[in-house]
Backbone as JSON, one array per atom type, in Angstrom:
{
  "sequence": "XXXXXXXXXXXXXXXXXXXXXXXXXXXXXXXXXXXXXXXXXXXXXXXXXXXXXXXXXXXXXXXXXXXXXXXXXXXXXXXXXXXXXXXXXXXXXXXXXXXXXXXXXXXXXXXXXXXXXXXXXXXXXXXXXXXXXXXXXXXXXXXXXXXXXXXXXXXXX",
  "N": [[-71.87, 49.8, -24.25], [-70.96, 47.46, -23.08], [-68.22, 47.93, -23.04], [-68.03, 49.96, -21.17], [-68.9, 48.66, -18.86], [-66.9, 46.76, -18.71], [-64.64, 48.4, -18.33], [-65.38, 49.55, -15.89], [-65.34, 47.25, -14.23], [-62.6, 46.64, -14.36], [-61.48, 48.88, -13.08], [-62.67, 48.61, -10.55], [-61.58, 46.1, -9.82], [-58.84, 46.76, -9.73], [-58.88, 48.66, -7.64], [-59.79, 47.02, -5.59], [-57.66, 45.18, -5.45], [-55.58, 46.93, -4.67], [-56.52, 47.77, -2.15], [-56.53, 45.3, -0.82], [-53.81, 44.75, -0.93], [-52.83, 46.88, 0.65], [-54.02, 46.24, 3.11], [-52.8, 43.76, 3.57], [-50.11, 44.56, 3.72], [-50.2, 46.23, 6.0], [-50.99, 44.33, 7.93], [-48.77, 42.68, 7.86], [-46.8, 44.42, 8.83], [-47.74, 44.81, 11.43], [-47.58, 42.18, 12.44], [-44.82, 41.82, 12.24], [-43.95, 43.77, 14.05], [-45.04, 42.74, 16.43], [-43.65, 40.32, 16.56], [-40.95, 41.18, 16.79], [-41.13, 42.62, 19.19], [-41.87, 40.59, 20.98], [-39.61, 38.94, 20.76], [-37.61, 40.66, 21.8], [-38.57, 40.92, 24.43], [-38.34, 38.27, 25.37], [-35.57, 37.9, 25.12], [-34.64, 39.82, 26.92], [-35.58, 38.83, 29.37], [-34.23, 36.42, 29.38], [-31.58, 37.12, 29.7], [-31.57, 38.54, 32.03], [-30.36, 38.78, 35.26], [-30.59, 37.61, 38.53], [-29.74, 39.46, 41.3], [-29.48, 38.71, 43.97], [-30.69, 36.34, 46.42], [-33.47, 36.79, 48.38], [-34.0, 36.28, 51.77], [-36.19, 36.01, 54.41], [-36.38, 36.92, 57.81], [-37.69, 36.85, 61.15], [-38.16, 38.32, 64.38], [-38.15, 39.25, 67.9], [-37.66, 41.74, 70.36], [-37.44, 43.56, 73.41], [-40.05, 44.92, 73.26], [-40.1, 45.4, 70.55], [-40.68, 44.6, 67.26], [-38.91, 42.72, 64.91], [-37.76, 42.58, 61.62], [-35.78, 40.96, 59.38], [-34.08, 41.13, 56.35], [-32.23, 39.05, 54.58], [-29.87, 39.32, 52.16], [-28.9, 37.03, 50.27], [-26.03, 36.42, 48.62], [-25.48, 39.0, 47.98], [-24.56, 40.78, 50.33], [-24.67, 43.44, 51.02], [-27.15, 44.3, 50.3], [-28.82, 43.63, 52.31], [-31.12, 44.28, 55.04], [-32.57, 45.61, 58.03], [-35.73, 45.93, 59.48], [-37.63, 47.56, 61.87], [-40.39, 47.6, 64.18], [-41.94, 49.45, 66.57], [-43.8, 48.08, 69.06], [-45.59, 49.38, 70.72], [-45.92, 52.09, 69.87], [-46.07, 51.81, 67.15], [-44.21, 52.84, 65.43], [-41.93, 52.77, 62.75], [-38.63, 51.71, 61.8], [-35.52, 51.71, 60.01], [-32.62, 49.76, 59.46], [-29.37, 49.68, 58.22], [-26.62, 47.85, 56.7], [-23.23, 48.17, 57.86], [-20.19, 48.97, 56.4], [-17.81, 49.95, 57.17], [-16.35, 48.87, 59.23], [-13.9, 46.61, 59.36], [-12.41, 43.34, 59.63], [-13.76, 41.6, 61.54], [-15.21, 39.08, 60.24], [-17.46, 37.45, 60.52], [-19.43, 38.8, 61.81], [-21.88, 41.33, 61.57], [-22.62, 44.75, 61.57], [-25.48, 46.75, 61.91], [-26.62, 49.88, 61.32], [-28.85, 52.41, 62.52], [-30.88, 53.92, 60.2], [-31.57, 57.1, 58.83], [-33.51, 59.33, 56.98], [-33.52, 62.0, 57.44], [-31.06, 62.57, 58.37], [-30.67, 62.39, 61.08], [-28.91, 61.53, 63.98], [-28.7, 58.4, 65.43], [-28.29, 56.26, 68.26], [-28.75, 53.59, 68.53], [-28.25, 50.2, 67.42], [-27.83, 47.13, 65.56], [-26.11, 44.03, 65.98], [-25.35, 41.3, 64.13], [-24.6, 37.87, 64.22], [-22.58, 35.4, 62.53], [-22.91, 36.08, 59.89], [-22.51, 36.03, 56.42], [-21.42, 36.6, 53.01], [-22.48, 34.85, 51.07], [-24.53, 31.95, 51.09], [-24.68, 28.41, 50.92], [-26.68, 26.9, 51.95], [-29.33, 28.41, 53.49], [-29.23, 29.82, 56.78], [-31.27, 28.61, 59.48], [-31.77, 30.03, 61.77], [-30.67, 33.18, 63.07], [-28.47, 34.71, 65.23], [-28.02, 37.51, 67.43], [-27.45, 40.85, 68.69], [-29.33, 43.59, 69.98], [-28.52, 46.84, 70.39], [-28.99, 49.42, 72.58], [-29.07, 52.49, 74.14], [-26.82, 51.97, 75.78], [-27.23, 49.35, 76.62], [-27.24, 45.88, 75.83], [-29.34, 43.78, 74.1], [-30.27, 40.47, 73.69], [-31.11, 38.76, 70.66], [-32.95, 36.53, 68.65], [-33.35, 35.58, 65.42], [-35.65, 34.09, 63.28], [-36.31, 32.06, 60.4], [-38.77, 33.29, 58.23], [-41.82, 31.83, 57.54]],
  "CA": [[-72.23, 49.53, -22.89], [-70.06, 46.41, -22.61], [-66.9, 48.51, -22.77], [-68.16, 50.72, -19.92], [-68.95, 47.66, -17.78], [-65.57, 46.16, -18.66], [-63.78, 49.41, -17.74], [-65.81, 49.64, -14.5], [-64.84, 46.05, -13.55], [-61.15, 46.77, -14.25], [-61.22, 49.88, -12.04], [-63.02, 47.98, -9.27], [-60.58, 45.07, -9.54], [-57.6, 47.43, -9.33], [-59.11, 49.22, -6.31], [-59.86, 45.89, -4.66], [-56.29, 44.66, -5.29], [-54.83, 47.91, -3.89], [-56.99, 47.66, -0.77], [-56.03, 44.02, -0.29], [-52.37, 44.91, -0.74], [-52.64, 47.75, 1.82], [-54.37, 45.47, 4.31], [-51.76, 42.74, 3.75], [-48.91, 45.27, 4.16], [-50.41, 46.64, 7.39], [-50.97, 43.16, 8.81], [-47.37, 42.22, 7.94], [-46.09, 45.34, 9.73], [-48.19, 44.51, 12.78], [-47.01, 40.9, 12.86], [-43.38, 42.03, 12.45], [-43.83, 44.51, 15.3], [-45.31, 41.81, 17.53], [-42.55, 39.35, 16.59], [-39.76, 41.85, 17.34], [-41.41, 42.91, 20.61], [-41.81, 39.32, 21.71], [-38.21, 38.52, 20.78], [-36.91, 41.51, 22.76], [-39.04, 40.56, 25.77], [-37.74, 36.97, 25.72], [-34.13, 38.09, 25.3], [-34.43, 40.58, 28.14], [-35.78, 37.92, 30.5], [-33.22, 35.36, 29.34], [-30.3, 37.64, 30.16], [-31.73, 39.19, 33.33], [-29.82, 37.97, 36.33], [-31.02, 37.99, 39.86], [-28.56, 39.87, 42.04], [-29.39, 37.96, 45.22], [-31.91, 35.69, 46.9], [-33.93, 37.4, 49.63], [-34.5, 35.35, 52.78], [-36.77, 36.87, 55.45], [-36.33, 36.44, 59.19], [-38.43, 37.67, 62.11], [-37.82, 38.14, 65.79], [-38.73, 40.26, 68.78], [-36.89, 42.08, 71.54], [-37.76, 44.81, 74.08], [-41.25, 45.52, 72.67], [-39.81, 45.77, 69.17], [-40.76, 43.53, 66.26], [-37.76, 42.86, 64.02], [-37.79, 41.85, 60.36], [-34.46, 41.02, 58.74], [-34.03, 40.6, 55.0], [-30.87, 38.64, 54.23], [-29.64, 39.3, 50.71], [-27.93, 35.97, 50.05], [-25.33, 36.65, 47.36], [-25.05, 40.4, 48.02], [-24.86, 41.1, 51.73], [-24.94, 44.87, 51.1], [-28.58, 44.53, 50.07], [-29.57, 43.22, 53.5], [-31.61, 45.36, 55.87], [-33.42, 45.28, 59.18], [-36.83, 46.87, 59.72], [-38.21, 47.35, 63.2], [-41.65, 48.27, 64.49], [-42.2, 49.56, 68.0], [-45.12, 47.47, 69.26], [-46.47, 50.31, 71.43], [-46.2, 53.3, 69.08], [-46.17, 51.4, 65.73], [-43.2, 53.56, 64.67], [-41.02, 51.87, 62.06], [-37.26, 52.18, 61.57], [-34.72, 50.89, 59.1], [-31.21, 49.65, 59.8], [-28.6, 49.24, 57.06], [-25.31, 47.3, 57.08], [-22.07, 49.06, 57.9], [-19.01, 48.35, 55.79], [-16.62, 50.65, 57.63], [-15.62, 48.06, 60.19], [-13.34, 45.37, 58.79], [-11.7, 42.52, 60.61], [-14.58, 40.53, 62.07], [-15.97, 38.74, 59.04], [-18.7, 36.72, 60.77], [-20.38, 39.69, 62.47], [-22.19, 42.53, 60.79], [-23.3, 45.8, 62.33], [-26.52, 47.46, 61.18], [-26.9, 51.16, 61.97], [-30.16, 53.04, 62.33], [-30.85, 54.8, 59.03], [-32.54, 58.19, 58.89], [-33.47, 60.2, 55.81], [-33.31, 63.37, 57.91], [-29.67, 62.62, 58.85], [-30.65, 62.37, 62.54], [-27.99, 60.52, 64.51], [-29.26, 57.5, 66.43], [-27.24, 55.48, 68.9], [-29.08, 52.15, 68.55], [-27.76, 49.41, 66.29], [-27.86, 45.67, 65.68], [-24.96, 43.23, 65.55], [-25.77, 39.93, 63.82], [-23.47, 36.94, 64.16], [-22.64, 34.33, 61.54], [-23.34, 36.63, 58.6], [-21.52, 36.01, 55.34], [-21.96, 37.11, 51.74], [-23.25, 33.85, 50.35], [-24.78, 30.69, 51.78], [-25.18, 27.31, 50.11], [-27.96, 26.62, 52.59], [-29.62, 29.53, 54.39], [-29.39, 29.43, 58.18], [-32.66, 28.64, 59.97], [-31.82, 31.1, 62.77], [-29.52, 34.08, 63.16], [-28.42, 35.32, 66.56], [-27.35, 38.79, 67.5], [-27.84, 41.74, 69.79], [-29.84, 44.93, 69.71], [-27.83, 47.71, 71.32], [-29.73, 50.66, 72.75], [-28.86, 53.22, 75.4], [-25.79, 51.32, 76.58], [-27.61, 47.98, 76.95], [-27.29, 44.94, 74.7], [-30.43, 42.83, 74.26], [-30.13, 39.34, 72.78], [-32.2, 38.54, 69.73], [-32.86, 35.36, 67.76], [-34.19, 35.75, 64.23], [-36.01, 32.82, 62.68], [-36.79, 32.17, 59.02], [-40.2, 33.54, 58.1], [-42.39, 30.78, 56.69]],
  "C": [[-71.29, 48.47, -22.29], [-68.69, 46.97, -22.27], [-66.91, 49.31, -21.47], [-68.16, 49.76, -18.74], [-67.57, 47.03, -17.6], [-64.6, 47.12, -17.97], [-64.09, 49.55, -16.24], [-65.28, 48.46, -13.69], [-63.33, 46.11, -13.36], [-60.78, 47.75, -13.14], [-61.52, 49.29, -10.66], [-62.02, 46.91, -8.88], [-59.28, 45.69, -9.06], [-57.73, 48.03, -7.93], [-59.14, 48.11, -5.26], [-58.47, 45.32, -4.39], [-55.45, 45.61, -4.45], [-55.23, 47.88, -2.41], [-56.46, 46.39, -0.11], [-54.55, 44.11, -0.02], [-52.08, 45.78, 0.47], [-52.94, 47.0, 3.11], [-53.29, 44.44, 4.61], [-50.48, 43.4, 4.27], [-49.04, 45.69, 5.62], [-50.36, 45.45, 8.33], [-49.56, 42.59, 8.92], [-46.57, 43.1, 8.89], [-46.47, 45.05, 11.19], [-47.58, 43.2, 13.27], [-45.5, 41.01, 13.06], [-43.14, 42.76, 13.76], [-44.03, 43.58, 16.51], [-44.16, 40.82, 17.67], [-41.29, 39.97, 17.21], [-39.95, 42.15, 18.82], [-41.3, 41.66, 21.46], [-40.37, 38.82, 21.83], [-37.41, 39.34, 21.79], [-37.3, 41.18, 24.19], [-38.39, 39.26, 26.24], [-36.25, 37.13, 25.97], [-33.83, 38.82, 26.6], [-34.57, 39.67, 29.37], [-34.72, 36.83, 30.53], [-31.89, 35.84, 29.91], [-30.38, 38.34, 31.5], [-31.22, 38.24, 34.41], [-30.32, 38.51, 37.66], [-29.77, 38.3, 40.66], [-28.38, 39.07, 43.33], [-30.73, 37.29, 45.5], [-32.26, 36.32, 48.24], [-34.51, 36.33, 50.54], [-34.96, 36.22, 53.96], [-36.77, 36.16, 56.8], [-37.14, 37.39, 60.07], [-37.98, 37.35, 63.52], [-38.43, 39.28, 66.59], [-37.8, 40.47, 69.95], [-37.36, 43.42, 72.09], [-38.93, 45.56, 73.42], [-41.03, 46.02, 71.24], [-39.9, 44.52, 68.3], [-39.66, 43.78, 65.24], [-37.96, 41.98, 62.79], [-36.44, 42.06, 59.67], [-34.55, 40.4, 57.36], [-32.56, 40.34, 54.67], [-30.77, 38.55, 52.72], [-28.52, 38.3, 50.44], [-27.32, 36.13, 48.65], [-24.87, 38.09, 47.23], [-25.44, 40.95, 49.38], [-25.17, 42.59, 51.91], [-26.4, 45.21, 50.86], [-29.44, 44.14, 51.25], [-30.04, 44.44, 54.28], [-32.46, 44.81, 57.01], [-34.48, 46.36, 59.28], [-37.42, 46.53, 61.07], [-39.53, 48.12, 63.31], [-41.81, 48.26, 66.0], [-43.63, 49.08, 68.23], [-46.1, 48.39, 69.99], [-46.88, 51.48, 70.53], [-46.41, 53.02, 67.6], [-45.19, 52.17, 64.83], [-42.24, 52.55, 64.03], [-39.67, 52.54, 61.85], [-36.56, 51.21, 60.65], [-33.27, 50.92, 59.55], [-30.48, 49.06, 58.59], [-27.22, 48.77, 57.48], [-24.22, 48.35, 56.99], [-20.87, 48.32, 57.33], [-17.72, 49.0, 56.24], [-15.75, 49.79, 58.54], [-15.19, 46.74, 59.56], [-12.74, 44.55, 59.92], [-12.53, 41.37, 61.13], [-15.58, 40.11, 61.0], [-17.28, 38.02, 59.32], [-19.74, 37.55, 61.52], [-20.65, 40.89, 61.58], [-23.0, 43.48, 61.63], [-24.28, 46.53, 61.4], [-26.86, 48.73, 61.95], [-28.27, 51.68, 61.59], [-30.04, 54.06, 61.2], [-31.94, 55.86, 59.17], [-32.39, 59.06, 57.64], [-33.22, 61.65, 56.2], [-31.91, 63.57, 58.48], [-29.59, 62.74, 60.37], [-29.73, 61.25, 62.99], [-28.69, 59.72, 65.6], [-28.13, 56.66, 67.01], [-27.54, 53.98, 68.9], [-28.59, 51.48, 67.28], [-27.92, 47.93, 66.59], [-26.5, 45.12, 65.31], [-25.48, 41.81, 65.35], [-24.55, 39.06, 63.63], [-23.68, 35.9, 63.06], [-23.09, 34.8, 60.17], [-22.19, 36.52, 57.61], [-22.21, 36.36, 54.02], [-22.82, 36.1, 51.0], [-23.36, 32.56, 51.15], [-25.19, 29.64, 50.75], [-26.57, 26.92, 50.62], [-28.2, 27.73, 53.61], [-29.78, 29.05, 55.82], [-30.85, 29.52, 58.62], [-32.84, 29.71, 61.04], [-30.55, 31.93, 62.67], [-29.6, 34.75, 64.52], [-27.66, 36.63, 66.51], [-27.78, 39.57, 68.71], [-28.4, 43.04, 69.23], [-29.26, 45.82, 70.79], [-28.52, 49.06, 71.37], [-29.44, 51.23, 74.13], [-27.89, 52.5, 76.34], [-26.09, 49.89, 76.99], [-27.63, 47.14, 75.68], [-28.37, 43.9, 75.0], [-30.28, 41.72, 73.22], [-31.36, 39.21, 71.88], [-31.91, 37.29, 68.89], [-33.85, 35.58, 66.64], [-34.41, 34.4, 63.58], [-36.56, 33.04, 61.27], [-38.3, 32.35, 59.01], [-40.77, 32.52, 57.12], [-43.61, 31.26, 55.98]]
}
């Protein structure tokens, strides 16, 4: 009887040790997975660079609300969004790089996904690719139907 109990205890001990080893192995794999994931997340954020600083401006002209996003550091990322105050229709204007020569003015053409040609556009003065200190106001004109309307854009607070 003692030999049977002894054999039973040895089998149980071996099973217990195998279970403990399996649990320990699984927990080590999980902790390694978490450690590697955390390391990759930290490295990704450490090396991620911001392409530009977005500075938002607002203004109004001819029943149109104007929002300008200045991409300080990458001027090509700038855009103007307008909302007609009567109809609530929104439009987007993107910078034009075809016109060289006048470095302090930038023209923004009406953008359409349907490739519709629009004649209205904005010209903003004093625009450059990077600012040490962002301007508090930006002046320009909104050109529509042969008329130029002055606009002053102020930093959105």
